[in-house]
C-alpha positions in Angstrom: -29.0 18.4 72.4 -27.0 16.3 74.9 -27.7 15.6 78.5 -24.6 17.7 79.3 -26.0 20.5 77.4 -29.2 20.7 79.1 -27.8 20.3 82.6 -25.4 23.3 81.4 -28.6 25.3 80.3 -30.5 24.6 83.5 -27.4 26.1 85.4 -26.6 29.1 83.3 -29.7 30.0 81.8 -32.3 29.2 84.1 -30.8 28.7 87.5 -34.0 28.7 89.8 -35.9 25.1 89.7 -38.7 23.7 91.6 -37.6 20.5 93.2 -39.9 17.9 94.4 -39.1 15.4 97.2 -41.7 13.2 99.2 -42.2 13.5 103.0 -42.7 10.8 105.8 -46.5 10.3 104.7 -45.4 9.8 101.0 -46.8 13.4 100.2 -45.1 15.1 97.6 -43.1 18.6 98.8 -41.9 21.2 96.4 -38.9 23.7 97.0 -37.4 26.7 95.0 -33.8 25.4 94.7 -30.9 27.4 92.8 -28.7 24.9 90.8 -25.1 26.2 91.2 -23.1 24.0 88.9 -23.0 21.0 86.5 -20.3 18.9 85.4 -21.9 16.7 82.2 -23.3 14.4 84.5 -24.7 16.0 87.5 -26.5 19.1 88.9 -24.9 20.6 92.1 -27.0 22.5 94.7 -26.4 23.8 98.3 -28.9 23.3 101.1 -28.2 23.3 105.0 -28.3 20.4 107.5 -31.3 20.9 109.7 -33.4 21.8 107.1 -36.5 19.7 106.3 -35.5 19.5 102.6 -32.1 18.2 103.6 -33.7 15.6 105.6 -36.2 14.4 102.9 -33.0 14.1 100.6 -31.2 12.3 102.9 -34.1 9.7 103.8 -35.2 9.1 100.2 -32.0 9.8 98.1 -34.2 10.8 95.0 -35.7 14.3 93.9 -37.4 15.4 90.6 -37.0 18.9 89.3 -38.3 21.2 86.6 -36.7 24.4 85.6 -38.6 27.0 83.4 -37.4 30.2 81.5 -40.0 32.8 80.1 -43.7 33.3 80.8 -45.2 33.0 77.6 -46.8 29.5 76.4 -45.5 30.0 73.1 -41.9 31.0 73.9 -41.0 29.2 77.3 -38.6 26.4 78.1 -38.9 23.7 80.4 -36.3 20.9 81.6 -37.6 18.2 83.7 -35.0 16.0 85.5 -35.1 13.2 88.2 -32.3 11.3 89.8 -30.4 10.1 92.6 -29.2 12.5 95.2 -25.6 12.1 97.1 -24.1 14.4 99.4 -20.8 15.6 98.4 -17.6 16.1 100.6 -16.4 19.6 101.7 -13.6 19.8 99.0 -16.4 20.0 96.0 -18.8 22.3 98.2 -16.0 24.7 98.1 -15.5 24.2 94.4 -19.2 25.1 93.8 -19.1 28.3 96.0 -15.8 29.4 94.4 -17.5 29.4 90.8 -18.6 32.9 91.5 -22.3 32.3 91.0 -23.2 35.0 93.4 -26.3 36.7 92.4 -26.2 39.0 95.4 -29.7 38.3 96.4 -28.7 38.2 100.0 -30.5 34.8 100.6 -27.3 33.4 102.0 -26.8 35.7 104.8 -29.9 34.0 106.7 -29.2 30.7 106.5 -25.4 30.6 106.8 -24.9 29.1 110.3 -21.4 29.4 110.4 -21.4 33.3 109.9 -19.1 32.8 106.7 -21.0 35.3 104.8 -21.2 38.9 105.4 -22.8 42.0 103.6 -20.2 44.8 102.3 -22.1 48.0 101.5 -21.8 49.8 98.5 
């Protein structure tokens, strides 16, 4: 399998990953982060300014992640990736959001500081 196919698999088949960064004391910190898109070379995810996770990414510029699917030892799949992180411009952020990756989980309601998300009742 090519690197591009692994990245697509992480986004489309697994989605939720555990991402590791390093804090100011050099200690590891993990967070559950949803991967939103891939382009063959990179994975894309969202986080908010002001979050500790965002601050660690800006300071260190690197992360490691593991994505796992299934809960059985014999049938589970795990993909581990590490790499450099960079902040994208607003145009790419809109592209990622417009890809219709909404899982209707409601998590974005509490973290959107712009009030750009609203819940529509069924």
